[in-house]
Backbone as CSV, one residue per row, in Angstrom:
resi,resn,N_x,N_y,N_z,CA_x,CA_y,CA_z,C_x,C_y,C_z
1,MET,-20.693,-123.045,-87.673,-19.891,-121.842,-87.922,-18.489,-122.025,-87.341
2,MET,-17.481,-121.698,-88.127,-16.104,-121.863,-87.679,-15.736,-120.775,-86.664
3,THR,-14.950,-121.160,-85.668,-14.531,-120.210,-84.639,-13.490,-119.244,-85.201
4,ILE,-13.601,-117.983,-84.812,-12.615,-116.978,-85.206,-11.649,-116.772,-84.045
5,GLU,-10.365,-116.959,-84.323,-9.335,-116.826,-83.295,-8.457,-115.612,-83.563
6,LEU,-7.997,-114.978,-82.495,-7.092,-113.834,-82.604,-5.695,-114.255,-82.179
7,ARG,-4.708,-113.677,-82.848,-3.317,-113.875,-82.427,-2.489,-112.674,-82.864
8,ALA,-1.287,-112.572,-82.296,-0.369,-111.512,-82.700,0.058,-111.727,-84.149
9,MET,0.158,-110.660,-84.898,0.628,-110.752,-86.273,2.123,-111.027,-86.275
10,ARG,2.566,-111.840,-87.238,3.983,-112.180,-87.381,4.531,-111.591,-88.678
11,GLU,5.840,-111.486,-88.738,6.456,-110.919,-89.943,6.093,-111.705,-91.193
12,ASP,5.965,-113.023,-91.058,5.656,-113.812,-92.253,4.178,-113.696,-92.665
13,ASP,3.408,-112.910,-91.916,2.024,-112.618,-92.303,1.927,-111.431,-93.254
14,ILE,3.039,-110.747,-93.485,2.972,-109.457,-94.172,2.346,-109.555,-95.570
15,GLU,2.659,-110.614,-96.321,2.095,-110.730,-97.674,0.576,-110.848,-97.621
16,GLU,0.100,-111.769,-96.793,-1.344,-111.986,-96.725,-2.050,-110.774,-96.124
17,ALA,-1.429,-110.150,-95.127,-2.031,-108.964,-94.507,-2.124,-107.812,-95.506
18,THR,-1.106,-107.661,-96.352,-1.100,-106.598,-97.353,-2.207,-106.822,-98.382
19,LEU,-2.369,-108.055,-98.827,-3.432,-108.371,-99.773,-4.806,-108.200,-99.130
20,PHE,-4.883,-108.504,-97.837,-6.139,-108.320,-97.121,-6.530,-106.838,-97.112
21,LEU,-5.545,-105.970,-96.885,-5.820,-104.527,-96.913,-6.288,-104.098,-98.301
22,ARG,-5.659,-104.641,-99.324,-6.071,-104.319,-100.696,-7.543,-104.666,-100.920
23,ASP,-7.944,-105.842,-100.435,-9.281,-106.348,-100.737,-10.364,-105.863,-99.772
24,HIS,-9.973,-105.538,-98.528,-10.994,-105.275,-97.511,-10.839,-103.941,-96.790
25,PHE,-9.848,-103.139,-97.199,-9.695,-101.847,-96.547,-9.770,-100.699,-97.546
26,TYR,-8.848,-100.689,-98.487,-8.740,-99.520,-99.365,-9.995,-99.273,-100.203
27,GLY,-10.657,-100.312,-100.631,-11.865,-100.120,-101.422,-13.090,-99.783,-100.605
28,HIS,-12.984,-99.978,-99.262,-14.146,-99.806,-98.399,-13.999,-98.624,-97.450
29,GLU,-12.784,-98.126,-97.283,-12.540,-97.003,-96.391,-13.319,-95.789,-96.923
30,PRO,-14.167,-95.161,-96.086,-15.035,-94.083,-96.596,-14.311,-92.967,-97.338
31,LEU,-13.140,-92.549,-96.846,-12.450,-91.430,-97.496,-12.031,-91.782,-98.914
32,MET,-11.713,-93.058,-99.125,-11.295,-93.487,-100.455,-12.479,-93.617,-101.417
33,GLN,-13.693,-93.436,-100.891,-14.889,-93.487,-101.743,-15.313,-92.094,-102.199
34,THR,-14.447,-91.108,-101.973,-14.667,-89.768,-102.518,-14.853,-89.879,-104.035
35,PRO,-15.877,-89.237,-104.591,-16.113,-89.339,-106.046,-14.875,-88.959,-106.872
36,GLY,-14.678,-89.695,-107.955,-13.547,-89.426,-108.836,-12.708,-90.664,-109.053
37,ASP,-11.791,-90.567,-109.978,-10.904,-91.684,-110.305,-9.609,-91.509,-109.515
38,HIS,-9.513,-92.183,-108.391,-8.367,-92.006,-107.502,-7.469,-93.242,-107.521
39,GLN,-6.212,-93.015,-107.816,-5.251,-94.115,-107.792,-4.850,-94.380,-106.344
40,VAL,-5.015,-95.613,-105.925,-4.664,-95.983,-104.556,-3.519,-96.978,-104.592
41,ILE,-2.405,-96.598,-103.983,-1.249,-97.500,-103.891,-1.318,-98.178,-102.527
42,PHE,-1.642,-99.463,-102.531,-1.824,-100.162,-101.255,-0.527,-100.760,-100.735
43,ASP,0.506,-100.810,-101.581,1.764,-101.410,-101.144,2.924,-100.762,-101.892
44,ASP,3.910,-100.321,-101.133,5.169,-99.845,-101.688,6.211,-100.020,-100.579
45,PRO,7.498,-99.844,-100.886,8.525,-100.126,-99.866,8.320,-99.358,-98.556
46,LYS,7.918,-98.095,-98.638,7.743,-97.293,-97.424,6.582,-97.810,-96.586
47,ARG,5.448,-98.089,-97.230,4.294,-98.619,-96.506,4.611,-99.979,-95.901
48,ARG,5.290,-100.817,-96.667,5.593,-102.158,-96.172,6.522,-102.098,-94.960
49,GLU,7.528,-101.247,-95.012,8.456,-101.135,-93.886,7.745,-100.606,-92.651
50,TYR,6.828,-99.664,-92.852,6.064,-99.144,-91.720,5.222,-100.259,-91.093
51,ARG,4.525,-101.026,-91.911,3.699,-102.118,-91.385,4.560,-103.166,-90.683
52,LEU,5.708,-103.484,-91.262,6.610,-104.449,-90.620,7.113,-103.919,-89.275
53,SER,7.356,-102.603,-89.206,7.826,-102.028,-87.942,6.775,-102.192,-86.850
54,LEU,5.492,-102.095,-87.226,4.413,-102.301,-86.256,4.336,-103.768,-85.833
55,ILE,4.459,-104.663,-86.799,4.406,-106.096,-86.493,5.530,-106.473,-85.529
56,ARG,6.718,-105.939,-85.762,7.877,-106.279,-84.922,7.709,-105.840,-83.469
57,GLN,6.841,-104.862,-83.244,6.599,-104.410,-81.866,5.702,-105.376,-81.091
58,GLY,5.100,-106.328,-81.797,4.208,-107.280,-81.130,2.885,-106.658,-80.731
59,THR,2.484,-105.603,-81.432,1.279,-104.865,-81.077,0.209,-104.905,-82.168
60,SER,0.410,-105.704,-83.199,-0.572,-105.838,-84.276,-1.210,-107.217,-84.191
61,LEU,-2.475,-107.301,-84.577,-3.235,-108.542,-84.417,-3.866,-108.977,-85.730
62,VAL,-4.121,-110.280,-85.819,-4.854,-110.824,-86.953,-5.930,-111.753,-86.406
63,ALA,-7.092,-111.748,-87.066,-8.177,-112.670,-86.730,-8.270,-113.699,-87.844
64,LEU,-8.358,-114.962,-87.453,-8.351,-116.065,-88.414,-9.594,-116.933,-88.254
65,GLU,-10.190,-117.267,-89.383,-11.251,-118.272,-89.425,-10.634,-119.472,-90.138
66,GLY,-10.166,-120.426,-89.354,-9.330,-121.480,-89.922,-7.999,-120.866,-90.302
67,ASP,-7.622,-120.980,-91.582,-6.388,-120.364,-92.074,-6.650,-119.032,-92.775
68,ARG,-7.898,-118.623,-92.836,-8.261,-117.433,-93.615,-8.257,-116.179,-92.748
69,PHE,-7.563,-115.150,-93.228,-7.588,-113.858,-92.545,-8.995,-113.261,-92.675
70,VAL,-9.575,-112.837,-91.555,-10.879,-112.179,-91.618,-10.838,-110.777,-90.999
71,SER,-9.722,-110.441,-90.357,-9.551,-109.082,-89.850,-8.085,-108.864,-89.505
72,VAL,-7.632,-107.628,-89.656,-6.273,-107.259,-89.238,-6.330,-105.931,-88.503
73,ALA,-5.457,-105.790,-87.525,-5.324,-104.529,-86.791,-3.843,-104.206,-86.704
74,PHE,-3.427,-103.154,-87.402,-2.043,-102.692,-87.332,-1.971,-101.597,-86.269
75,ALA,-1.120,-101.813,-85.270,-0.986,-100.846,-84.183,0.460,-100.820,-83.707
76,GLY,0.851,-99.677,-83.142,2.219,-99.558,-82.646,2.348,-98.410,-81.663
77,VAL,3.492,-98.335,-81.029,3.737,-97.284,-80.047,3.963,-95.951,-80.762
78,LEU,3.289,-94.914,-80.274,3.403,-93.574,-80.835,3.880,-92.624,-79.744
79,GLN,4.822,-91.765,-80.101,5.355,-90.776,-79.168,5.149,-89.373,-79.743
80,PRO,5.220,-88.333,-78.893,4.965,-86.968,-79.382,5.803,-86.588,-80.601
81,GLY,7.045,-86.980,-80.621,7.914,-86.642,-81.745,7.458,-87.251,-83.050
82,ASP,6.750,-88.401,-82.965,6.256,-89.050,-84.178,5.193,-88.200,-84.860
83,LEU,4.326,-87.576,-84.071,3.288,-86.718,-84.644,3.909,-85.518,-85.343
84,GLU,4.926,-84.942,-84.710,5.600,-83.793,-85.334,6.327,-84.209,-86.608
85,GLN,6.953,-85.388,-86.586,7.656,-85.883,-87.765,6.681,-86.131,-88.910
86,ASN,5.531,-86.725,-88.592,4.499,-86.962,-89.613,4.048,-85.640,-90.231
87,TRP,3.869,-84.629,-89.377,3.414,-83.319,-89.845,4.461,-82.675,-90.754
88,LEU,5.720,-82.792,-90.390,6.794,-82.243,-91.229,6.825,-82.936,-92.589
89,GLU,6.641,-84.250,-92.591,6.700,-85.014,-93.842,5.556,-84.636,-94.781
90,VAL,4.342,-84.482,-94.244,3.213,-84.160,-95.139,3.294,-82.720,-95.635
91,ASN,4.102,-81.899,-94.974,4.249,-80.506,-95.395,5.413,-80.285,-96.358
92,GLU,6.110,-81.369,-96.715,7.253,-81.223,-97.610,6.829,-80.748,-98.995
93,GLN,5.622,-81.098,-99.407,5.110,-80.639,-100.700,3.592,-80.538,-100.626
94,LYS,3.025,-79.740,-101.497,1.580,-79.563,-101.487,0.890,-80.878,-101.869
95,PRO,-0.131,-81.266,-101.111,-0.845,-82.496,-101.485,-1.570,-82.329,-102.816
96,LYS,-1.502,-83.374,-103.616,-2.162,-83.344,-104.931,-3.218,-84.445,-105.044
97,SER,-2.835,-85.673,-104.743,-3.774,-86.787,-104.869,-4.667,-86.865,-103.625
98,LEU,-5.744,-87.637,-103.744,-6.662,-87.794,-102.610,-5.939,-88.379,-101.405
99,ILE,-5.084,-89.379,-101.620,-4.396,-90.010,-100.495,-3.465,-89.014,-99.816
100,GLU,-2.833,-88.128,-100.588,-1.948,-87.114,-99.997,-2.758,-86.097,-99.187
101,HIS,-3.902,-85.696,-99.714,-4.773,-84.789,-98.975,-5.259,-85.452,-97.673
102,THR,-5.580,-86.740,-97.767,-6.052,-87.473,-96.590,-4.982,-87.524,-95.517
103,HIS,-3.743,-87.829,-95.923,-2.634,-87.870,-94.960,-2.442,-86.501,-94.314
104,TYR,-2.550,-85.458,-95.096,-2.388,-84.094,-94.574,-3.484,-83.787,-93.556
105,PHE,-4.715,-84.057,-93.940,-5.876,-83.779,-93.082,-5.768,-84.535,-91.752
106,LEU,-5.480,-85.830,-91.823,-5.427,-86.648,-90.608,-4.228,-86.285,-89.735
107,SER,-3.088,-86.029,-90.360,-1.909,-85.628,-89.592,-2.169,-84.327,-88.843
108,ASP,-2.898,-83.418,-89.488,-3.205,-82.128,-88.877,-4.100,-82.298,-87.650
109,ILE,-5.173,-83.099,-87.763,-6.070,-83.211,-86.601,-5.428,-84.020,-85.477
110,GLU,-4.581,-84.990,-85.832,-3.891,-85.751,-84.782,-2.925,-84.849,-84.015
111,ARG,-2.290,-83.939,-84.724,-1.380,-82.994,-84.081,-2.156,-82.021,-83.198
112,ARG,-3.269,-81.496,-83.733,-4.052,-80.511,-82.987,-4.802,-81.102,-81.802
113,ALA,-4.991,-82.416,-81.779,-5.673,-83.053,-80.651,-4.856,-82.938,-79.362
114,ARG,-3.551,-82.762,-79.502,-2.657,-82.592,-78.346,-2.896,-83.689,-77.300
115,LEU,-2.883,-84.915,-77.807,-3.196,-86.071,-76.968,-2.287,-86.196,-75.749
116,PHE,-1.006,-86.025,-75.994,-0.053,-86.266,-74.913,-0.185,-85.227,-73.807
117,GLU,-0.464,-83.984,-74.196,-0.701,-82.945,-73.196,-2.033,-83.192,-72.479
118,HIS,-3.031,-83.584,-73.242,-4.375,-83.802,-72.697,-4.369,-84.868,-71.604
119,TYR,-3.616,-85.929,-71.831,-3.604,-87.043,-70.878,-2.351,-87.088,-70.002
120,GLY,-1.411,-86.199,-70.244,-0.178,-86.226,-69.476,0.615,-87.504,-69.722
121,ALA,0.586,-87.979,-70.962,1.245,-89.245,-71.317,2.503,-88.994,-72.141
122,LEU,3.435,-89.933,-72.061,4.680,-89.845,-72.824,4.642,-90.695,-74.096
123,ASP,3.736,-91.663,-74.127,3.579,-92.497,-75.325,2.188,-93.112,-75.304
124,THR,1.833,-93.768,-76.384,0.506,-94.369,-76.493,0.555,-95.525,-77.484
125,LEU,-0.398,-96.435,-77.370,-0.595,-97.440,-78.409,-1.555,-96.831,-79.420
126,TYR,-1.098,-96.740,-80.664,-1.888,-96.096,-81.715,-2.388,-97.139,-82.707
127,LEU,-3.702,-97.211,-82.864,-4.314,-98.121,-83.842,-4.283,-97.443,-85.200
128,SER,-3.448,-97.948,-86.088,-3.239,-97.333,-87.399,-4.297,-97.755,-88.403
129,ILE,-4.559,-99.062,-88.489,-5.544,-99.589,-89.440,-6.297,-100.750,-88.788
130,LEU,-7.612,-100.715,-88.910,-8.456,-101.844,-88.528,-9.327,-102.182,-89.730
131,ALA,-9.209,-103.397,-90.225,-9.979,-103.816,-91.401,-10.635,-105.158,-91.114
132,VAL,-11.906,-105.288,-91.530,-12.675,-106.508,-91.297,-13.266,-106.984,-92.622
133,ASP,-13.154,-108.265,-92.883,-13.750,-108.872,-94.072,-15.261,-108.640,-94.040
134,GLY,-15.812,-108.210,-95.173,-17.236,-107.909,-95.240,-18.123,-109.084,-94.865
135,SER,-17.634,-110.312,-95.071,-18.453,-111.497,-94.800,-18.653,-111.748,-93.311
136,VAL,-17.851,-111.107,-92.469,-17.984,-111.321,-91.020,-18.226,-110.007,-90.271
137,ARG,-18.649,-108.972,-90.982,-18.956,-107.710,-90.304,-20.259,-107.829,-89.523
138,ARG,-20.435,-106.887,-88.596,-21.622,-106.823,-87.724,-21.723,-108.055,-86.831
139,GLN,-20.583,-108.661,-86.520,-20.560,-109.789,-85.592,-19.691,-109.478,-84.364
140,GLY,-19.323,-108.206,-84.217,-18.541,-107.810,-83.054,-17.055,-108.076,-83.162
141,LEU,-16.584,-108.390,-84.376,-15.173,-108.734,-84.525,-14.267,-107.517,-84.338
142,GLY,-14.662,-106.372,-84.890,-13.865,-105.163,-84.693,-13.740,-104.838,-83.214
143,ARG,-14.840,-104.980,-82.499,-14.856,-104.742,-81.056,-13.903,-105.696,-80.337
144,ARG,-13.910,-106.963,-80.753,-12.996,-107.947,-80.142,-11.538,-107.554,-80.340
145,LEU,-11.208,-107.122,-81.539,-9.820,-106.757,-81.829,-9.386,-105.539,-81.015
146,VAL,-10.250,-104.530,-80.925,-9.890,-103.337,-80.166,-9.754,-103.671,-78.680
147,THR,-10.658,-104.509,-78.171,-10.556,-104.946,-76.774,-9.239,-105.679,-76.535
148,ALA,-8.871,-106.544,-77.494,-7.604,-107.271,-77.379,-6.417,-106.321,-77.426
149,LEU,-6.515,-105.273,-78.255,-5.438,-104.275,-78.322,-5.282,-103.538,-76.994
150,MET,-6.397,-103.291,-76.326,-6.319,-102.650,-75.010,-5.510,-103.527,-74.057
151,GLU,-5.736,-104.830,-74.119,-4.982,-105.753,-73.266,-3.500,-105.769,-73.642
152,VAL,-3.221,-105.700,-74.941,-1.825,-105.622,-75.400,-1.168,-104.365,-74.840
153,GLY,-1.878,-103.239,-74.924,-1.345,-101.984,-74.415,-1.059,-102.044,-72.926
154,ARG,-1.987,-102.609,-72.171,-1.795,-102.732,-70.713,-0.598,-103.617,-70.404
155,ALA,-0.483,-104.728,-71.145,0.627,-105.661,-70.904,1.975,-105.007,-71.170
156,LYS,1.989,-104.045,-72.076,3.238,-103.356,-72.412,3.430,-102.070,-71.606
157,GLY,2.518,-101.825,-70.673,2.658,-100.666,-69.810,2.368,-99.332,-70.474
158,LEU,1.585,-99.363,-71.548,1.248,-98.125,-72.258,0.010,-97.489,-71.626
159,PRO,0.005,-96.176,-71.469,-1.084,-95.528,-70.727,-2.362,-95.287,-71.516
160,LEU,-2.287,-95.327,-72.860,-3.427,-94.962,-73.692,-3.550,-95.871,-74.907
161,LEU,-4.779,-95.971,-75.417,-5.010,-96.476,-76.769,-5.664,-95.347,-77.539
162,VAL,-5.132,-95.042,-78.712,-5.631,-93.944,-79.544,-5.977,-94.476,-80.931
163,ALA,-7.048,-93.951,-81.506,-7.422,-94.289,-82.880,-8.041,-93.058,-83.525
164,THR,-7.736,-92.851,-84.801,-8.394,-91.786,-85.555,-9.457,-92.439,-86.423
165,CYS,-10.719,-92.183,-86.089,-11.834,-92.839,-86.774,-12.311,-91.985,-87.941
166,THR,-12.260,-92.551,-89.122,-12.673,-91.810,-90.313,-14.096,-92.139,-90.739
167,SER,-14.695,-93.156,-90.112,-16.078,-93.500,-90.425,-16.930,-93.400,-89.166
168,LEU,-18.212,-93.149,-89.351,-19.135,-93.084,-88.218,-19.206,-94.427,-87.515
169,TYR,-19.145,-95.510,-88.289,-19.301,-96.838,-87.700,-18.128,-97.186,-86.776
170,SER,-16.898,-96.881,-87.223,-15.745,-97.183,-86.370,-15.781,-96.309,-85.120
171,ALA,-16.230,-95.059,-85.251,-16.330,-94.179,-84.086,-17.340,-94.732,-83.083
172,ARG,-18.424,-95.306,-83.579,-19.423,-95.898,-82.682,-18.855,-97.094,-81.931
173,VAL,-18.057,-97.907,-82.623,-17.421,-99.055,-81.961,-16.504,-98.573,-80.840
174,MET,-15.687,-97.573,-81.142,-14.751,-97.066,-80.137,-15.496,-96.456,-78.949
175,ALA,-16.556,-95.694,-79.230,-17.330,-95.071,-78.151,-17.980,-96.126,-77.266
176,ALA,-18.467,-97.199,-77.884,-19.094,-98.274,-77.113,-18.105,-98.960,-76.181
177,LEU,-16.824,-98.882,-76.510,-15.772,-99.475,-75.684,-15.233,-98.480,-74.656
178,GLY,-15.832,-97.302,-74.605,-15.435,-96.331,-73.596,-14.433,-95.292,-74.058
179,MET,-14.101,-95.293,-75.344,-13.159,-94.295,-75.846,-13.861,-92.943,-75.992
180,GLU,-13.154,-91.878,-75.683,-13.727,-90.539,-75.794,-13.165,-89.820,-77.012
181,CYS,-13.980,-88.939,-77.563,-13.548,-88.133,-78.710,-12.781,-86.928,-78.188
182,VAL,-11.511,-86.844,-78.546,-10.660,-85.745,-78.097,-10.780,-84.560,-79.045
183,LEU,-10.910,-84.864,-80.351,-11.060,-83.807,-81.358,-11.772,-84.378,-82.575
184,SER,-12.705,-83.609,-83.119,-13.362,-84.014,-84.370,-13.244,-82.873,-85.370
185,GLU,-13.258,-83.240,-86.632,-13.166,-82.228,-87.687,-14.012,-82.676,-88.870
186,ALA,-14.899,-81.801,-89.324,-15.755,-82.112,-90.462,-14.944,-82.112,-91.751
187,TYR,-15.205,-83.083,-92.615,-14.497,-83.149,-93.897,-14.786,-81.921,-94.751
188,ALA,-15.993,-81.371,-94.594,-16.372,-80.208,-95.396,-15.524,-78.983,-95.082
189,ASN,-14.854,-78.996,-93.923,-14.010,-77.860,-93.539,-12.654,-77.859,-94.248
190,TYR,-12.296,-79.022,-94.805,-10.973,-79.128,-95.437,-11.099,-78.853,-96.937
191,LYS,-10.441,-77.769,-97.371,-10.540,-77.368,-98.774,-9.159,-77.169,-99.377
192,ASP,-9.089,-77.319,-100.692,-7.807,-77.104,-101.371,-7.593,-75.606,-101.601
193,GLU,-6.495,-75.282,-102.283,-6.141,-73.868,-102.473,-7.153,-73.110,-103.319
194,HIS,-8.021,-73.856,-104.007,-9.050,-73.208,-104.835,-10.394,-73.124,-104.105
195,GLY,-10.415,-73.558,-102.846,-11.639,-73.491,-102.060,-12.583,-74.651,-102.264
196,ASN,-12.095,-75.728,-102.904,-12.938,-76.904,-103.149,-12.807,-77.913,-102.013
197,VAL,-13.932,-78.485,-101.598,-13.902,-79.566,-100.607,-13.280,-80.788,-101.280
198,VAL,-12.235,-81.332,-100.679,-11.457,-82.396,-101.314,-11.939,-83.784,-100.905
199,ILE,-12.161,-83.964,-99.610,-12.509,-85.280,-99.071,-14.026,-85.361,-98.923
200,GLN,-14.655,-86.228,-99.714,-16.115,-86.295,-99.753,-16.611,-87.735,-99.630
201,PRO,-16.472,-88.325,-98.443,-16.969,-89.694,-98.264,-18.491,-89.727,-98.314
202,PRO,-19.065,-90.885,-98.598,-20.523,-90.987,-98.647,-21.130,-90.845,-97.249
203,ALA,-22.400,-90.447,-97.188,-23.121,-90.388,-95.911,-23.160,-91.795,-95.300
204,PRO,-23.135,-91.894,-93.976,-23.228,-90.831,-92.967,-21.867,-90.382,-92.420
205,HIS,-20.811,-90.552,-93.200,-19.459,-90.261,-92.706,-19.126,-88.791,-92.987
206,THR,-19.272,-87.941,-91.996,-19.121,-86.507,-92.205,-17.915,-85.913,-91.504
207,GLU,-17.305,-86.650,-90.576,-16.172,-86.091,-89.846,-15.224,-87.195,-89.374
208,ALA,-13.987,-86.777,-89.095,-12.995,-87.667,-88.508,-12.913,-87.341,-87.021
209,ARG,-12.664,-88.358,-86.228,-12.593,-88.183,-84.787,-11.314,-88.830,-84.243
210,VAL,-10.555,-88.078,-83.471,-9.421,-88.649,-82.743,-9.970,-89.122,-81.401
211,MET,-9.884,-90.428,-81.157,-10.484,-91.014,-79.968,-9.427,-91.710,-79.115
212,ALA,-9.639,-91.715,-77.801,-8.625,-92.281,-76.902,-9.286,-92.831,-75.643
213,ILE,-8.555,-93.721,-74.983,-9.009,-94.273,-73.699,-7.779,-94.558,-72.842
214,LYS,-7.876,-94.256,-71.567,-6.816,-94.613,-70.641,-6.843,-96.112,-70.397
215,LEU,-5.666,-96.711,-70.368,-5.571,-98.160,-70.168,-5.235,-98.507,-68.718
């Protein structure tokens, strides 16, 4: 079996990392498995610039089996103003597509978690996306990446690591590493203007959890 190595993501990894998300994240993320024909845009100028901004901070990681990407973790520094800015942006227009509803839902619970007040922190390392190739799942790779991110956060003097877990499995990984659930919200509670439940991931994924750990 080939050894899997972790390293910091580089700017020239962006193409391969983006394709990795297309193949191993968007089609497998529970919220995106809501029944219906949903168009998912995995790459556009805004998304790419955001991912590059995280890479430039030196806080994103990639796992390699030889030259092959087998996992990516996009993470970056988050400050209180960023949560408010995200909330303002998602409120600019009514969400229509599933991805827009998802952004609205997640932005709302991240804001309501009041992380910075809860921990008395001025900033945090925020894990934006963690994706693992299906061929190497259940081997502890996600756990390795999150543990490595904790070390990155400590090295940069950040007081917290935060992640919003949309699947039960990712929440279990975070809990096993000592992360606590600051706020959870059931997907069934989020409805559109007509009273319809919008986000309907398959079982056993019933709620999103904002999770954090002091570093």
